[in-house]
C-alpha positions in Angstrom: 0.0 0.0 0.0 1.2 3.5 -0.8 2.0 5.8 2.0 0.3 9.2 2.3 3.6 10.9 1.4 3.9 8.9 -1.8 0.3 9.6 -2.8 0.8 13.3 -2.1 3.9 13.4 -4.4 2.0 11.6 -7.1 -0.9 14.1 -6.9 1.5 17.0 -7.1 3.2 15.5 -10.2 -0.2 14.9 -11.8 -1.4 18.4 -11.1 1.8 19.9 -12.5 1.6 17.9 -15.7 -2.1 18.6 -16.1 -1.7 22.3 -15.6 1.1 22.4 -18.1 -0.9 20.4 -20.7 1.8 17.7 -20.8 1.1 14.0 -21.6 1.7 11.5 -18.8 3.1 8.9 -21.0 6.1 8.9 -23.4 7.1 6.3 -26.0 6.8 3.8 -23.1 5.7 4.1 -19.5 9.2 4.2 -18.1 10.2 7.3 -20.1 6.9 9.1 -19.7 6.6 12.6 -18.1 4.8 11.2 -15.0 7.6 8.6 -14.3 10.3 11.1 -14.9 8.7 13.8 -12.7 8.3 11.2 -9.9 11.9 10.2 -10.3 12.9 13.8 -9.9 10.9 14.2 -6.7 12.3 10.9 -5.4 15.8 12.3 -5.4 14.8 14.6 -2.5 13.3 11.8 -0.4 15.0 8.6 0.8 11.6 7.2 1.7 10.2 7.7 -1.8 13.5 6.6 -3.4 13.1 3.1 -1.9 9.4 2.8 -2.5 8.0 -0.3 -4.1 5.1 1.7 -5.6 6.8 3.7 -8.3 4.5 3.4 -11.3 1.3 4.9 -10.0 -0.8 3.1 -12.6 -3.4 1.6 -10.2 -7.1 2.1 -11.0 -7.3 4.5 -8.0 -4.6 6.7 -9.4 -6.1 6.5 -12.9 -9.5 7.6 -11.5 -7.9 10.4 -9.6 -6.2 11.6 -12.8 -9.5 11.6 -14.6 -11.2 13.6 -11.8 -8.3 16.1 -11.8 -8.5 16.6 -15.5 -12.3 17.2 -15.3 -11.7 19.7 -12.5 -9.1 21.6 -14.6 -11.5 21.6 -17.6 -14.3 23.0 -15.5 -12.1 25.8 -14.3 -11.2 26.7 -17.8 -14.8 26.7 -19.0 -15.8 28.9 -16.0 -13.1 31.4 -16.9 -14.2 31.6 -20.5 -17.9 31.9 -19.5 -17.2 34.7 -16.9 -14.7 36.6 -19.1 -15.8 39.4 -21.3 -13.5 38.4 -24.2 -12.2 35.0 -25.5 -10.6 33.5 -28.5 -10.3 30.0 -29.8 -7.4 28.8 -32.0 -7.6 25.3 -33.5 -4.8 23.7 -35.5 -5.0 20.3 -37.2 -2.1 18.2 -38.5 -1.5 14.7 -39.7 0.9 12.7 -37.6 3.6 10.6 -39.3 1.5 7.5 -38.6 -1.3 9.1 -40.7 -3.5 10.0 -37.7 -5.0 13.4 -37.6 -4.3 15.4 -34.4 -6.2 18.5 -33.4 -4.9 21.0 -30.8 -7.2 23.7 -29.4 -6.1 26.8 -27.5 -8.6 28.9 -25.6 -7.6 32.3 -24.3 -9.9 34.6 -22.2 -9.7 38.0 -20.6 -11.6 39.3 -17.7 -13.3 42.7 -17.6 -10.1 44.4 -16.3 -8.2 42.7 -19.2 -6.4 40.1 -17.1 -5.4 37.4 -19.6 -6.0 33.7 -18.7 
């Protein structure tokens, strides 16, 4: 079972990657952003460095990631809805594996022109 400290470090890593819009996985799980971020945080803690639970791919963690992503999405929607101005930029490209990929960027500004 994961300790509370391990779970907290995983949550912080997930929040960081989610807010930055970075994918959790890389070409394989070991080289993904989540695993590399956790390795970085483990350097500061002997307790985490010797942990047996380093992948954080359990169903509980996966569910928590999903809930966090929905929370971030709701925050973005609320900012756009309450802002006076907003813009949407969409760009589509075809990946080398012939799959189409769409990226969407939403910018909003409040009444006092604070940009989000």
